C-alpha positions, 0 to 999 in steps of 0.5 A: 475557491473550489480545489483545482482539478489534477493536471496532466501531470499529476494524473500521469505520475499516479497512474505510473504508480498504479502500474508500477505496483500492479507489475510487482506480481511479476516479479515477486511471488510474495503474495502478501506484498501482493495484495499491499501493491493491489490496493495501493494500485487502486489509490493511485488510480483513484488519484488519476482519476480524480485526485485533488491538488490540495489535501480537502477531500483527499480521503474521498478521492483515494476511493473514489473509483471502487464508489463511483462504481456503484452508481456508474451502474445505473448511469450505463443503463440510462444511456443505453436507453437513451438510444434511439429506437431504430438503433435498439431494433438492429441491435435485437434483430442482431441478438435473435440471429446470434440466439439462433445460430447458436442454438442451431450449432448446439444441436448439429455440432453433437450429432455431426461429432458423433456420426463421424470419429474423425471430427468428433477428434477434431471437436476435442482438438478445438473444444478447451477444458473449462475448470470450474475454479479458473472459469470462477476466477475469470468471472470474478476478474471480469467484474471487478476490472469492469466495475473499476473501468465503469466507475472511472468513466463515470467519473470521467464523463461527469466528475461530481462537484467539488466542495468548496473550500473557503480561502481561509479556514476558521480559526478557533485557537489563540496562541495562549490556548496552544502553546501550553499543551505544546510546550508541555509535549516539547519539554517531556519529549526533551526529558524522554529523549534525555533519559534515552541517550543515558540508557544508550550510553550506559549500555547493557549493564545500566539498563539490567540494573535499571529496568530489569531487562536486556537491552534488546528486551528494553527495545523491544518493550518500548517500540509500539509505544514510541510508534503510536507517540509519533504518530499521535504527535503528528495529529496534533502537530497537524491540528496546531497548524490547521487551526491555530491564529496568525494573525500577527507577525508574533503568531506565526514565530510562536508557531514556527518555533514551538511545533519545529521543537516538538517536531525535531523532537519527535523526529528523534523519537522516531529514530529511536524507534526505529533503533530499537527495532534494529536492536531487536532484530538483531538479538531474535532475527528478522520477519516481514512483519518487523520489516514491515512495521520498520518501513512504517516507520521510515514513511512517518519519519519522512511525513516529518520532515514534509510536516517540518517543510509545512511549518517553515512555510505555514501552509499544510494542505499539501502534506496530505497528497505528499504523504499519500505520494511518498506512501506508494513511494515507500511501498514500491521501494519495499517490493524493489527491495525482495522483502522476503529474500532480504528477512532470509539473507539477514537471518543466514548472516545471523547464523554465519556468526553462530545465531540460531537460524529458524528454518521453520519460518523460512520454510513459511515463504515464497520462493523469492527466498530461494537465491539467498539459501544458497549459502547454506549447507545441502542438508538445511537448504533442502529442509527449507526448499522442499516445502517451498518448492512443492507448491510450485505449479506451472503457471498459466500466462496471465499469472505468470511469475519471474521468481516462481518461473526461476525457482522452477 
């Protein structure tokens, strides 16, 4: 059975996500956030053009438009070659006329400008000032947008053949083959979480006695490991869900029970990782990177919720597409949160409670943080604002930004 093409509703939502992500640059001044949003918009736009409604082939469809741009150029030239000879002749005559007109203007305009100062002043007012850097930016932007539009037209004019999907994938793993490793993971996670609860209720004194660390150091030391565990476990669950046999009622019952158990325990591990990062930020301050990894871990937790639904239904093909959609939604939510402003606010909250404020770090952020600095004393606020306001030159109309405009 061939993969279903996207419906009009699917195209609308992917296209809407792309436009929202591109619009972030109008409101947020953080450059790193705009880069992430542009990349997300490219993925959403590609899926709007050619997005399967199932998981198979999704990775290709996410980059289909950029890839198609390479094949679209010879396709466009081949179309031009198929134009009738009479039309080609008309185009050539018009091109010759334009070239002759340009040559005459290049010769006569300077001569007349040199002959009369008033006419020369009029020419100077009409002639635009061309900045080399700006010109190259426009050329690059035109090339990128032109290639993207050409690739999209190429796919819409003749979408590539979709890979045939088997009505049912080949099952390689009998129940006896996957129950042992999944069961071992379930027991391991249960024991680990039991130790976590002991440390949680034991508090800082217990952690210092057993691990030789403060609770904040203990939290930092485990976040990345727990994040890796949650991602690897997700891969194991989806592999078992895809490749395991489910011919009998017993097979399906064991799948639901064990995979649900390990998924719930892994979801608790995700919550533990988030709690560790929160504890670490409370102790040492908030940064953009720490906020980003927190949002990524929240997204992983959301994917686990989707996976639990897939386990209950024993159908997972929709999960990759839903995961991409939730990832783009998470990115939009991050932009709505105004991340750099949020980081500055949380750090100022810590400072209000007597903690140290890292002003050197705040000076590296964008004008998005300026409204949050109003709570600081004037000398401290000026120390942070000065380097940020130094680069606030007037924006041209095509790169106008609300945050920079408000700062000016």
